[in-house]
N, C-alpha and C positions, 0 to 999 in steps of 0.2 A: 412441177420441181421445187419454186419459189416458195409456194405455197407450204409443202411438206417442212422445206428449211423454217419459216417462221415461224409453222406449228411447235417444231421441236425447241426452238430456243426460246419462246413463251413457256412452252412446260418446262424449260430448264429453270428459268429465271422465275417462274413461279414456284417450282419445287425449293429452288436457294431460298425466294422469302418464306418459304412454310419452315426451313428449318435450320435457317440463321441463329433466330432467335433461342433455339433449345442448344446449339454447338456454344454459345456466347455465355447463356445461362450456369453458371454452376455456384454452388456453396462456397464461402471461402471460411476456413476453420484458421481461428485465431488459439494460441498457448502461451505458458510461459515456457513450453522447450523442456526446461531444468528446473528440478526443483528439488531444493535440499530439506528435510525435515529432521527432529529428534525423534530417537525412537520411545515409544510410549504416549505419545501426542497425539494431536488431532488435526488435520491439515485440508484446507480446499485446493481440489483439483479444478484451476478455471480454465473454463472453454466457452470462446464465444464466436457467433460467427455472423455470417452478412450471406443476403441470397437475395435473388433478382424479384421472388415471389413473394407477396406477403404472407406470414406467417399465419397457417390455417390450421385447421385439427390432423390434417395429414402429417404435422412435424414428426418426425420420430425421432430417437437419438438414442446412440447406444455407446457405451463406454464396455471396454474389455482390457485386460494386461498379457502380457508377456514376461513373464519371469526373467531377471538379469543371467541366472544361469542354466538358461535352456527349458526349453520344457511345449507343451499346448499352449494356447493362448484360453485365458480364462473368459468366463463374463464377470462383470463386474454390476452393470447397472443397465437399465432401458425404461425409457420413456417414451409414451406415445398416448397425450391426452392425460396421463395418469404417469406416477413414477413406479415401476417395477423392481425390486429388490431382488437380491438372488435368494432364494430358497433354502439352500446349502453351499457349502463350500468356507473356503476361506474369508469369504466376503460375507456372510450371511451375519445380520445383524451389527454391520461396520460400516453400510454404505446407505448416506441418506442425501436426496434429491434438494440443492441451495440454488436451482436456477430459474430464469424468467424467460420462457419464451418471448414474449412481449417484446423485452428488452434486448431480445437475441443471446440469451445467456441459457448456457447449459451445465453451469457448474456443477460437483456434486462435491460431497465432503465422506473423506476416509476418515473412520475414528478407530482411534488404538493402535497405531503403527508399530509393525513390527520389521525386525531387520529382514525377512523374507518379503516384504512388500517392495524391496528391491525389486524395478524394473522399468518396464515403458507401459506406460496406458495411454489408451487411443480413445478419441473421441469422434465419433463420426455423426453427421447429421444430414437428414433429408426431408428437403423441404420442398414436397413434388409443385410443380413439374421440375423443381432444382433437385436433382436425385446424384447429379456429379459433382468432381471435388477431390480435393485431398485429403485424407486423415488427418484430425488435430495428433499429435503425441506429446507426451508431458513424459520426460526422463526422472524419475524420483530415486532419489538417493536418502535410504534412512541410516541416521549416522547417531553417536551418543551424545555429540556437543554438535552445535551448530559452528562454520571456521566464520572467521571472518573474512565478508569480502571488501572489495574497495570501498563502496560502498557505506560499509559498517565503519568503516575505518575513518571514512570522509564524515559522518555523520557524528562521530565519535571525537574526533579533529575542530569539528565545527562546534560542538556541545561544549568541550574545553575551553574553546577560547572565549565562548559567551560567557561562559560562568566565570572565565579569569577578567571580563570584563569587567562586569557585575561586580564583582570583590575588590576591581578598584578602585570604582565608582563609589562603591560604599565605603573603601578607605581613605577616599580624598575626602565626603561629604564627613565622616565621623573627623576627622582630622581638623576639616575646617571649623566643623562644632566646637570641639575643643579647645580650638587655638583663640575663636572668639569668646570661651568662657574663660580662660586664661585673662587675654586684654581687660573683660570687665572687672574680672576679679582684682587683678593690678590698680586698674582707674577706682575702683572703691577704694583700697585701701591707701593709695594717693589721695584721695576726696578727705577720708579716715585723718590723715596724718594731716592733712592740713589743718583740717577743723581743731584738733588737736593744738596744733603749732599757736591758731589763732586763739584758741580758748585760753592759753598759758599767756600769751602778748593782754590778751584785755586783762586777766587778771594780775599782771605786772603793772600794769597802769594802775589799777586802782589803788594795790598798794600804794606805788609812788604817790599817787594822789592822797591817800589815807594820811601817809607821813609828811606831807608838805602842810597837811593840815593843823 
């Protein structure tokens, strides 16, 4: 009886050891989640990942699109050793590979944005034996002009402050320069006046001596 129980425990532990790494291993996806771009421009849909297993030839990447106004999911891009772009549909000739699997980057470029490109782009990575994990999402908003975010305002404020400091420094340097120049000119005039006065005094002395003679 004890022998059978020990065997069952051993088999259970062996099964746990064999399945534990598979349950822990999962591909993790990292995206910007939300992105805003101007109509008619190009945008990079950034997607990176981490994997328990080393990247090999079995790696696959799938990009799909869900329109904001609803409708069926659409194929955008597929990668398996080589990139595969759509042969037809809305994304034909408008998608290009911009990733580097060795650096865990599976990003793509979307060209010539249109307003109907608004929606959610999904990035799915499978790197056998890591085939589980959440699918990354990017909510793209195509607009006429990009709205200023808090970071834009902060960058603008810092840039303005730096420009103001540069202007103040230049103004102080120029002020000091012209001030020194004026002092030099005044000093030169004083020296000239003194020289002329000394010349007049010398001439007066010569005349008085001549008259005495």
